TORGU-730646 format. One record per atom (N, C-alpha, C): residue in one letter; x, y, z. Coordinates in steps of 0.05 Angstrom, whole numbers, padded with zeros to 5 digits, always signed. Atoms other than C-alpha are relative to their C-alpha. Layout:
% residues N
aXYZ ...
END
This chain:
% residues 337
m-00019+00005+00029 m-01024-02886-01876 m+00019-00020-00005 s-00005+00023+00018 s-01006-02931-01928 s+00030+00007-00012 e-00025+00000-00003 e-00934-02943-01929 e+00009+00006-00034 a-00014-00012+00021 a-00894-02905-01986 a+00010-00028-00027 p-00014+00020+00013 p-00877-02949-02044 p+00028-00006-00010 s-00024-00001-00003 s-00815-02976-02056 s+00016+00012-00029 a-00020-00008+00019 a-00760-02942-02106 a+00009-00025-00015 i-00010+00024+00013 i-00736-03016-02124 i-00019-00016-00021 r+00021+00022+00028 r-00775-03047-02192 r+00009-00020-00002 r-00010+00028+00011 r-00770-03115-02213 r-00009+00006-00039 v-00002-00004+00034 v-00774-03086-02291 v+00028+00017-00006 r-00017-00017+00006 r-00725-03057-02330 r+00007+00028-00003 s+00003-00030-00010 s-00699-02989-02319 s+00029+00015-00016 d-00026-00011+00009 d-00644-02938-02348 d+00015+00008+00016 r-00011-00004-00023 r-00623-02930-02279 r-00004-00025+00020 s+00004+00027-00017 s-00601-02989-02241 s+00029+00006+00027 v-00016+00003-00028 v-00560-03006-02172 v+00009-00026-00002 v-00016+00024-00014 v-00504-03058-02160 v+00010-00005+00032 v-00005+00000-00025 v-00490-03087-02091 v+00016-00032-00001 p-00009+00031-00009 p-00438-03144-02080 p-00006-00007+00026 t+00009+00001-00029 t-00454-03182-02017 t+00022-00023+00005 w-00003+00037-00021 w-00432-03241-01970 w-00008+00011+00022 n+00011-00007-00024 n-00467-03241-01908 n-00002+00032+00011 g+00000-00024-00010 g-00486-03175-01901 g-00008+00010+00023 g+00017-00005-00029 g-00524-03176-01833 g-00018+00021-00001 a+00019-00018-00011 a-00563-03126-01809 a+00008+00034-00017 r-00001-00023+00020 r-00529-03067-01845 r-00003+00008-00027 f+00014+00004+00032 f-00545-03092-01916 f-00025+00005+00005 r+00018-00010-00006 r-00613-03093-01890 r-00007+00030+00001 e+00010-00035-00002 e-00616-03017-01873 e+00014+00016-00025 l-00005+00001+00025 l-00584-03011-01936 l-00020+00003-00028 l+00029+00012+00008 l-00648-03044-01970 l-00023+00023-00002 e+00012-00015-00012 e-00686-03004-01930 e+00003+00036-00016 a-00006-00035+00004 a-00652-02926-01953 a-00007-00003-00025 l+00004+00004+00028 l-00650-02958-02025 l-00033+00004-00010 a+00036+00004+00003 a-00734-02971-02023 a-00004+00031+00005 r+00003-00025-00012 r-00734-02899-01987 r+00006+00021-00030 q-00010-00011+00015 q-00698-02870-02049 q-00028+00025-00020 e+00019-00020+00017 e-00735-02804-02086 e+00019+00000-00029 l-00011+00014+00034 l-00719-02831-02164 l-00022-00001-00015 p+00018+00013+00004 p-00775-02819-02205 p+00002-00027-00025 g-00003+00022+00030 g-00793-02880-02251 g+00018-00027+00016 g-00016+00022-00015 g-00746-02920-02192 g+00021-00010-00022 f-00030+00018+00002 f-00687-02969-02205 f-00002-00032-00004 e+00003+00036-00004 e-00677-03045-02214 e+00031+00005+00014 l-00022+00006-00018 l-00630-03073-02163 l+00012-00022-00009 v-00016+00024+00008 v-00577-03127-02183 v+00018-00010+00025 v-00007+00009-00024 v-00545-03167-02120 v+00017-00024-00011 v-00021+00019+00001 v-00485-03210-02132 v+00013-00011+00024 d-00004+00009-00036 d-00482-03255-02069 d+00023-00033-00001 s-00026+00021+00006 s-00416-03300-02059 s-00007-00026+00030 e+00002+00021-00017 e-00454-03356-02015 e-00006+00005+00032 s+00007-00009-00029 s-00482-03321-01959 s-00021-00018+00008 g+00021+00024-00017 g-00516-03361-01902 g-00015+00010+00029 d+00023-00011-00020 d-00550-03308-01856 d-00021+00019-00002 g+00025-00010+00008 g-00603-03290-01898 g+00001+00023-00026 t+00003-00029+00010 t-00572-03238-01934 t-00010+00006-00031 w+00012-00005+00031 w-00592-03255-02017 w-00028-00011+00006 e+00029+00003-00003 e-00666-03273-01984 e-00006+00031+00006 a+00012-00028-00001 a-00674-03205-01963 a+00001+00019-00016 a+00005-00013+00024 a-00655-03178-02023 a-00017-00009-00024 v+00029+00003+00020 v-00705-03220-02065 v-00020+00014+00010 r+00026-00004-00012 r-00761-03200-02016 r+00000+00035-00013 a+00006-00027-00008 a-00737-03120-02022 a+00002+00006-00033 g+00004-00010+00028 g-00741-03127-02101 g+00021+00004-00013 a-00027-00001+00013 a-00674-03145-02125 a+00005-00021-00018 y-00011+00023+00013 y-00651-03186-02179 y+00023-00021+00010 v-00020+00015-00019 v-00602-03238-02147 v+00016-00023-00015 h-00010+00008+00009 h-00545-03265-02178 h+00015-00027+00021 s-00019+00000-00021 s-00505-03317-02137 s+00028-00020-00006 i-00019+00014+00007 i-00432-03343-02140 i+00010-00014+00015 p-00016+00013-00025 p-00385-03388-02098 p+00019+00020+00010 q-00017-00022-00006 q-00345-03344-02058 q+00023-00002-00007 a-00019+00000+00019 a-00279-03371-02080 a+00004+00018-00021 e-00005-00008+00028 e-00293-03342-02148 e-00006+00028+00007 f+00002-00034+00000 f-00302-03267-02118 f+00017+00011-00004 n-00022-00018+00006 n-00263-03214-02142 n-00005+00025-00007 h+00019-00028+00001 h-00272-03138-02138 h-00008+00011-00027 g+00007-00008+00037 g-00264-03120-02216 g-00012-00021-00004 r+00010+00019+00020 r-00288-03182-02243 r-00033-00005+00008 t+00022+00006-00005 t-00347-03192-02200 t-00023+00022+00004 r+00006-00019+00007 r-00371-03125-02207 r-00011+00012-00033 n+00003+00002+00039 n-00365-03128-02286 n-00029-00015-00003 l+00016+00003+00002 l-00409-03183-02278 l-00033-00001+00013 a+00034-00007-00022 a-00469-03155-02232 a-00006+00023-00031 i+00011-00021+00023 i-00466-03095-02289 i-00009-00018-00022 a+00018+00019+00029 a-00475-03144-02344 a-00026-00009+00002 h+00034+00013-00015 h-00541-03171-02302 h-00017+00029-00001 t+00021-00019-00009 t-00568-03096-02302 t-00006+00008-00034 t+00006-00001+00034 t-00599-03060-02368 t-00001+00030+00005 g+00002-00026-00002 g-00590-02985-02337 g+00025+00015-00020 e-00023-00017+00012 e-00546-02935-02376 e+00017+00022+00022 r-00006-00014-00018 r-00531-02901-02313 r+00004-00019+00033 v+00011+00020-00025 v-00513-02960-02256 v+00020+00011+00023 a-00020-00002-00024 a-00490-02948-02185 a+00011-00020+00014 l-00016+00022-00009 l-00442-02980-02145 l-00004+00007+00034 l-00005-00002-00024 l-00446-02996-02069 l+00007-00013+00014 t-00015+00016-00017 t-00410-03037-02016 t-00027-00005+00010 q+00025+00010-00025 q-00461-03075-01964 q-00003+00018+00016 d+00006-00014-00022 d-00451-03032-01917 d+00010+00028+00001 a-00008-00030-00004 a-00448-02964-01947 a-00038+00013+00002 v+00024-00005+00000 v-00517-02932-01926 v-00009+00024-00013 p+00008-00021+00010 p-00547-02879-01969 p-00008+00028+00030 r+00005-00016-00027 r-00555-02813-01919 r-00030+00014+00000 t+00028-00016-00001 t-00615-02781-01946 t-00017-00011-00023 p+00009+00009+00024 p-00671-02800-02002 p+00007+00014-00025 h-00006-00014+00008 h-00638-02758-02047 h+00026-00012-00017 y-00027+00011+00008 y-00575-02800-02059 y+00003-00006-00033 l-00001+00009+00028 l-00584-02831-02120 l-00007+00020-00022 a+00008-00022+00027 a-00613-02774-02162 a+00020+00014+00003 h-00023-00016+00011 h-00557-02730-02144 h+00024-00016-00010 l-00023+00021+00008 l-00506-02792-02160 l-00007+00003-00025 f-00005-00007+00030 f-00529-02793-02232 f-00009+00023-00012 a+00003-00025+00014 a-00543-02724-02237 a+00024+00009-00010 a-00020-00002+00001 a-00471-02723-02236 a+00010-00003-00034 l+00002+00013+00016 l-00473-02760-02304 l-00015+00014-00024 d+00008-00017+00014 d-00516-02709-02337 d+00008+00017-00025 d-00015-00004+00006 d-00457-02679-02359 d+00012-00023-00029 p-00009+00029+00015 p-00443-02733-02428 p+00026+00003+00003 t-00026+00004+00007 t-00366-02720-02424 t+00005-00018+00030 v-00012+00013-00027 v-00366-02752-02349 v-00008-00026+00001 d+00005+00033-00005 d-00355-02828-02341 d-00006-00013+00022 g+00007+00012-00021 g-00362-02837-02278 g+00001+00023+00024 a+00009-00013-00023 a-00380-02805-02207 a+00015-00009+00025 y-00004+00006-00034 y-00365-02818-02128 y-00013+00015+00022 a+00014-00013-00024 a-00401-02798-02072 a+00025+00011+00026 r-00023+00000-00017 r-00376-02772-02015 r-00011-00021+00033 q+00004+00020-00024 q-00369-02812-01951 q+00004+00007+00029 f-00004-00010-00024 f-00382-02803-01878 f+00003-00021+00024 p-00008+00020-00030 p-00359-02843-01811 p-00030-00003+00013 r+00025+00009-00013 r-00415-02881-01776 r-00001+00017+00025 p-00007-00017-00030 p-00428-02851-01710 p+00013-00012+00012 d-00021+00022-00010 d-00397-02905-01678 d+00029-00006-00002 c-00017+00001+00005 c-00341-02896-01716 c+00022+00008+00025 d-00019-00003-00024 d-00272-02908-01669 d+00017+00022-00016 p-00002-00032+00016 p-00238-02842-01672 p+00027+00004-00022 l-00022-00003+00011 l-00173-02865-01702 l-00008-00003-00038 i+00010+00008+00032 i-00210-02891-01772 i-00016+00029-00005 a+00004-00021+00004 a-00253-02833-01768 a+00015+00023-00008 e-00020-00017+00009 e-00192-02791-01776 e+00008-00003-00024 r-00009+00014+00030 r-00175-02829-01837 r-00023+00016-00020 l+00030-00010+00023 l-00240-02822-01866 l+00008+00040-00009 r+00005-00028+00004 r-00235-02747-01861 r+00013+00011-00019 r-00026-00013+00018 r-00167-02741-01893 r-00006-00007-00032 w-00002+00005+00023 w-00188-02780-01957 w-00027+00022-00024 s+00020-00010+00017 s-00220-02752-02019 s-00027-00002-00005 a+00031-00001-00005 a-00283-02776-02009 a-00018+00020+00016 s+00016-00026-00016 s-00299-02725-01956 s+00000+00023-00005 r+00006-00027+00007 r-00294-02667-01989 r-00024+00010-00004 d+00032-00015+00001 d-00349-02612-01986 d-00004+00012-00020 e-00001-00018+00037 e-00336-02585-02062 e-00002-00022-00018 p-00003+00017+00023 p-00355-02616-02123 p+00024+00005-00012 v-00023+00004+00011 v-00293-02635-02165 v+00000-00011-00028 v-00012+00016+00031 v-00276-02661-02243 v+00021-00002-00008 q-00024+00009+00010 q-00224-02693-02254 q+00011-00003-00033 e-00006+00004+00029 e-00186-02698-02318 e+00029+00007-00007 l-00033-00014+00013 l-00114-02692-02356 l+00000+00006-00019 a+00005-00013+00031 a-00131-02677-02424 a-00023-00015-00015 a+00021+00014+00008 a-00205-02692-02434 a-00006+00001-00021 g-00001+00000+00026 g-00217-02717-02501 g+00025-00006-00019 d-00029+00009+00015 d-00138-02738-02516 d+00012-00012+00012 a-00015+00019-00018 a-00113-02794-02498 a+00030+00001-00004 a-00033-00005+00006 a-00038-02779-02524 a+00007+00022+00018 g-00011-00017-00021 g-00041-02718-02483 g-00003-00004+00024 s+00010+00013-00021 s-00071-02754-02423 s+00020-00016+00015 r-00019+00010-00008 r-00018-02789-02424 r+00026+00015+00013 e-00025-00016+00005 e+00038-02736-02435 e-00002+00013+00026 r+00008-00006-00028 r-00001-02704-02367 r+00012-00022+00017 f-00008+00011-00017 f+00005-02760-02325 f+00025-00009-00001 d-00031+00013+00003 d+00072-02778-02344 d+00021+00021+00019 a-00013-00019-00008 a+00095-02706-02322 a-00004+00007+00029 l+00016-00011-00023 l+00056-02705-02258 l+00023-00029+00025 e-00014+00014-00016 e+00089-02735-02195 e-00018-00016+00015 p+00015+00020-00010 p+00074-02801-02157 p-00024+00002+00006 m+00011-00010-00019 m+00037-02769-02106 m-00026+00014-00018 e+00021-00014+00023 e-00002-02729-02164 e-00016-00016-00014 r+00008+00018+00017 r-00019-02782-02205 r-00023-00014+00015 y+00019+00005-00005 y-00054-02814-02152 y-00027+00010+00006 l+00020-00022-00003 l-00094-02758-02124 l-00021+00007-00026 a+00020-00004+00030 a-00120-02743-02202 a-00012-00022-00001 c+00024+00027+00009 c-00147-02814-02209 c-00015-00012+00024 a+00016+00003-00019 a-00181-02811-02142 a-00025-00011-00012 f+00019+00004-00002 f-00244-02857-02145 f-00007-00024+00023 d+00010+00022-00027 d-00281-02904-02093 d-00027-00014-00011 n+00020+00015-00009 n-00331-02959-02102 n-00024-00012+00016 v+00017+00002-00029 v-00356-02953-02032 v-00028+00009-00013 a+00035-00009+00013 a-00415-02914-02074 a+00018+00020-00023 s-00004-00018+00029 s-00397-02888-02146 s-00024-00012-00022 c+00021+00010+00023 c-00437-02899-02209 c+00021+00011-00022 v-00007+00000+00024 v-00413-02913-02279 v-00018+00002-00025 r+00016+00003+00029 r-00444-02889-02353 r+00004-00024-00013 r-00006+00021+00009 r-00453-02954-02379 r+00011-00007-00029 s-00017-00003+00027 s-00422-02939-02455 s+00028+00004+00012 s-00042-00005-00004 s-00355-02922-02418 s+00002-00020+00016 w-00013+00016-00010 w-00351-02978-02375 w-00009-00024-00020 d-00006+00019+00025 d-00369-03020-02443 d+00024+00001-00011 r-00025-00009+00009 r-00301-02987-02462 r+00021-00003+00010 h-00020+00004-00018 h-00271-02995-02405 h-00010-00010+00031 p+00009+00012-00022 p-00291-03050-02353 p+00008-00007+00028 f-00023+00004-00018 f-00263-03060-02288 f+00020-00013-00004 p-00029+00020-00006 p-00195-03091-02286 p-00004-00018+00014 d+00009+00015-00018 d-00200-03158-02261 d+00036-00001+00014 r-00023-00005-00020 r-00164-03143-02196 r-00011-00013+00032 s+00011+00007-00028 s-00171-03174-02123 s+00001+00029+00017 f-00001-00017-00025 f-00164-03108-02089 f+00007+00034-00022 g-00007-00029+00010 g-00164-03030-02112 g-00015-00004-00038 e+00009-00006+00028 e-00204-03038-02182 e-00008+00020-00003 d+00003-00019+00004 d-00234-02974-02170 d+00019+00019-00011 v-00030-00014+00018 v-00169-02936-02178 v+00009-00004-00022 a-00010+00008+00026 a-00143-02973-02230 a-00021+00004-00019 w+00033-00014+00026 w-00217-02957-02272 w+00008+00022-00001 a+00000-00027+00012 a-00207-02888-02263 a+00025+00000-00012 r-00026+00001+00012 r-00133-02889-02281 r-00007-00002-00033 e+00013+00000+00021 e-00158-02921-02343 e-00017+00016-00018 v+00010-00021+00011 v-00205-02874-02359 v+00008+00023-00008 l-00006-00020+00002 l-00168-02817-02350 l+00029+00004-00024 l-00028+00002+00019 l-00110-02840-02393 l-00018+00009-00030 a+00019+00002+00015 a-00168-02851-02445 a-00008+00032-00008 g+00010-00022+00009 g-00178-02777-02444 g-00028+00004+00015 g+00023+00002-00017 g-00239-02789-02396 g-00006+00022+00022 r+00001-00020-00016 r-00265-02744-02344 r-00014-00019+00025 i+00014+00015-00023 i-00292-02771-02267 i-00008+00029+00019 a+00008-00028-00007 a-00336-02725-02228 a-00001-00010+00037 f+00006+00005-00027 f-00336-02723-02144 f-00028+00023+00005 e+00022+00000-00003 e-00407-02717-02127 e-00008+00009+00032 p+00004+00004-00028 p-00414-02686-02047 p-00028+00004+00009 s+00026-00004-00008 s-00482-02676-02050 s-00022-00030+00003 a+00006+00035+00008 a-00495-02752-02058 a+00021-00013+00029 e-00011-00001-00032 e-00474-02773-01982 e-00011-00034+00006 v+00000+00019-00006 v-00460-02840-01954 v+00017-00006+00026 e-00012+00000-00022 e-00449-02867-01890 e+00014-00027+00000 h-00016+00030+00001 h-00393-02918-01882 h+00026+00003+00013 s-00024+00002-00026 s-00338-02943-01829 s+00001-00027+00003 h-00002+00016-00013 h-00311-02994-01798 h+00018+00000+00023 r-00012+00005-00020 r-00289-03016-01734 r+00032-00005-00008 l-00037+00004+00002 l-00211-03014-01727 l+00011-00031+00015 d-00010+00031+00002 d-00183-03088-01735 d+00034+00004-00012 v-00025-00003+00009 v-00105-03072-01730 v+00012-00013-00023 g-00013+00023+00027 g-00089-03133-01773 g-00011+00007-00025 a+00010+00003+00029 a-00144-03126-01824 a+00001+00026-00009 e-00006-00020+00016 e-00119-03054-01835 e+00031-00007-00003 f-00030+00016+00009 f-00044-03083-01843 f-00003-00006-00027 r+00017+00017+00031 r-00074-03126-01896 r-00009+00016-00023 r+00007-00019+00014 r-00112-03065-01927 r+00014+00019-00009 i-00022-00031+00010 i-00057-03009-01928 i+00022-00023-00020 y-00018+00009+00016 y-00006-03063-01951 y-00011-00011-00035 c+00010+00002+00027 c-00049-03089-02014 c-00003+00031-00012 d+00007-00015+00014 d-00065-03015-02022 d+00025+00011-00007 h-00029-00013-00001 h+00005-02991-02025 h+00023-00020-00022 r-00016+00013+00027 r+00028-03053-02074 r-00021+00011-00021 n+00009-00007+00020 n-00021-03024-02122 n+00011+00033-00007 l-00007-00031+00012 l+00001-02950-02118 l+00030-00008-00009 v-00030+00002+00020 v+00068-02977-02143 v-00006-00007-00014 e+00015+00014+00026 e+00042-03020-02197 e-00013+00031-00013 l+00013-00017+00016 l-00005-02960-02221 l+00015+00028-00002 f-00008-00035+00000 f+00032-02888-02200 f+00026-00006+00006 e-00027+00009-00008 e+00096-02921-02180 e+00007+00030+00025 l+00002-00020-00019 l+00084-02876-02111 l+00011-00028+00027 r-00009+00015-00019 r+00126-02910-02055 r+00001+00025+00022 n+00004-00023-00027 n+00113-02864-01985 n+00021-00011+00022 v-00019+00013-00025 v+00158-02908-01941 v+00022-00022-00015 t-00016+00008+00021 t+00218-02929-01976 t+00022-00020+00015 s-00012+00012-00003 s+00261-02958-01925 s-00002-00011+00034 w+00010+00009-00030 w+00261-02990-01848 w+00012+00027+00016 g-00002-00026-00012 g+00290-02923-01824 g-00027+00017-00005 d+00014-00013+00005 d+00236-02890-01852 d-00029-00005+00016 v+00020+00014-00021 v+00184-02938-01818 v+00003+00003+00026 w+00005-00019-00030 w+00210-02918-01754 w-00004+00024-00001 r+00007-00034-00004 r+00209-02842-01766 r-00033-00003-00004 g+00035+00000+00002 g+00138-02855-01796 g-00017-00002+00023 w+00008+00006-00026 w+00121-02888-01727 w+00001+00022+00023 a+00002-00025-00024 a+00141-02837-01684 a-00016+00026-00007 h+00007-00034+00014 h+00112-02776-01729 h-00028-00012+00009 q+00030+00010-00009 q+00039-02825-01719 q-00005+00000+00026 r+00005+00001-00021 r+00050-02831-01648 r-00012+00034+00016 r-00004-00026+00003 r+00053-02762-01643 r-00025+00015-00001 f+00019-00011+00015 f+00002-02747-01691 f-00029-00005+00017 y+00022+00007-00008 y-00048-02798-01658 y+00000+00013+00027 g-00011-00013-00026 g-00022-02772-01591 g-00022+00024+00007 e+00012-00026+00003 e-00056-02704-01610 e-00028+00004-00001 l+00023+00004+00003 l-00107-02722-01638 l-00020-00010+00030 l+00010+00019-00017 l-00135-02770-01585 l-00006+00027+00029 a+00008-00017-00015 a-00126-02707-01532 a-00023+00022+00003 g+00022-00024+00001 g-00169-02660-01563 g-00029-00014-00009 q+00028+00016+00009 q-00226-02717-01575 q-00015-00001+00039 d+00015+00002-00027 d-00278-02719-01512 d-00002-00029+00005 l+00000+00033-00007 l-00263-02786-01487 l+00000+00004+00032 s-00005+00003-00028 s-00263-02816-01420 s+00023-00015+00003 r-00026+00010-00007 r-00200-02833-01381 r+00010-00031-00013 t-00006+00031+00018 t-00206-02908-01402 t+00004-00007-00025 s+00006+00007+00030 s-00229-02899-01468 s+00032+00013-00012 r-00021-00018+00012 r-00170-02849-01479 r+00030-00016-00005 l-00027+00019-00009 l-00114-02902-01453 l-00007-00025-00019 h+00006+00019+00026 h-00145-02952-01494 h+00002+00006-00030 w-00007+00001+00026 w-00138-02921-01556 w+00029+00018-00007 r-00029-00008+00009 r-00066-02891-01544 r+00019-00023+00000 a-00009+00020-00001 a-00053-02959-01534 a+00002-00014-00024 v+00009+00012+00030 v-00085-02984-01605 v+00017+00026-00009 s-00014-00012+00018 s-00050-02918-01633 s+00030-00010-00002 v-00029-00001-00001 v+00018-02938-01619 v+00002-00033-00023 a-00002+00025+00021 a+00005-03006-01653 a-00001+00000-00029 h+00008-00001+00032 h-00025-02983-01706 h+00011+00016-00017 g-00014-00019+00012 g+00019-02927-01723 g+00016-00019-00012 l-00028+00015+00006 l+00076-02981-01729 l-00013-00016-00024 f+00015+00016+00023 f+00023-03034-01776 f+00003+00025-00018 e+00009-00015+00023 e+00006-02972-01818 e+00030+00002-00013 t-00023-00005+00012 t+00080-02954-01832 t+00014-00023-00012 a-00010+00020+00014 a+00110-03021-01840 a-00018-00014-00026 a+00014+00007+00019 a+00049-03041-01883 a+00004+00012-00024 q-00010-00021+00017 q+00068-02979-01934 q+00026-00009-00004 f-00027-00004-00002 f+00138-02998-01930 f-00010-00035-00011 l+00012+00032+00001 l+00119-03082-01940 l-00012+00005-00031 g+00026+00007+00033 g+00057-03074-01997 g+00023+00012-00025 a-00023-00017+00026 a+00119-03022-02049 a+00012-00022+00003 r-00028+00018-00005 r+00174-03074-02032 r-00014-00027-00011 s+00011+00019+00008 s+00126-03133-02050 s+00011-00003-00034 h-00005+00016+00025 h+00142-03135-02119 h+00019+00004-00014 w-00035+00002-00003 w+00219-03138-02120 w+00001-00029+00022 k-00019+00027-00017 k+00222-03190-02060 k-00025-00023-00004 v+00018+00021+00000 v+00157-03235-02079 v+00013-00014-00027 p-00007+00019+00023 p+00189-03259-02146 p+00034-00008+00007 a-00023+00010-00010 a+00261-03267-02106 a-00002-00016+00021 s+00001+00018-00036 s+00232-03307-02039 s-00023-00013-00006 r+00025+00017-00008 r+00189-03361-02031 r-00009+00004+00025 f+00015-00009-00027 f+00178-03336-01958 f-00015+00025-00016 w+00015-00019+00002 w+00158-03273-01986 w-00027-00006-00024 a+00016+00009+00016 a+00121-03303-02042 a-00026-00018+00019 w+00024+00012-00024 w+00076-03346-01983 w-00014+00022+00016 a+00012-00030-00016 a+00077-03277-01943 a-00026+00014-00020 d+00012-00024+00022 d+00048-03240-02000 d-00031-00013-00004 t+00023+00011+00002 t-00009-03289-02010 t-00016-00007+00019 r+00018-00005-00022 r-00031-03294-01949 r-00010+00019+00009 i+00012-00028+00001 i-00038-03227-01937 i-00011+00016-00006 r+00011-00005+00004 r-00067-03217-01984 r-00029-00008-00017 s+00019+00022-00005 s-00120-03273-01980 s-00020+00012+00004 g+00024-00009-00018 g-00191-03247-01967 g+00000+00030-00002 v+00001-00024-00002 v-00177-03170-01971 v-00017+00014-00025 
END
């Protein structure tokens, strides 16, 4: 039996997919295979922006049928690089994926693009599942993220009314503002005409949530589409998680005035809570004694780093301008995230 033709086309298309890459490895090749198997009439164009990979990533993309644009690694920026990729597409509907987010079914793109059949929807994001080998602590965090829900949601403030949207946004509590603007470029899509009006902010981190905030404040709408499913997770690295959470909460203050941990006392109380929470979580997992002891030790450190990162990230807005040390530390923590 002959192999089915790839859905990736080397022609202009009204549907496009963009992926930023850097040394994507075997996981990126899994993504290319999953994209090739997508059941989408007419196929789609694939645009990859690669940041000087040295492991054959861009060559694999070319073989799969992608248009590849290369940039120096030092020029990568989460918002600016995605804008560059979208600018090289021709589609009115443009899906975005990270290099390690693999569609779970051949209907992923069809379901995600269908979320934009409603002309009032500016963008949509997909449901995420942890990989089978995901660490128990990270798996729990992903299960609690809004992109793991099983019901479709349309997010809006005051559709079609920018002034009303701003009034509604300002009336919300900080956590409500954040949840109202949930969006995730791990697996998403945008309407090109909406992106023309609202390109991704030039940000080194959190460009997706910042974009959603801007779109919703303009009176737009965003859909969460759980029938579009991807598999995505990372192995737990306590240091990397500290940096990610620090950057995340630095953004949350700026975008939503959200401060979850406001003092060192909150850090210690939060750490105690997380120790209990992770202890109960691990007690309910089917783990060997050795594995349970390992993850219990990791969870103790992880719980402290989590709460400290939330506190320090939020605090950085007034500490960095006032302290050379904090300016140096902030630059080091955020570098490469």
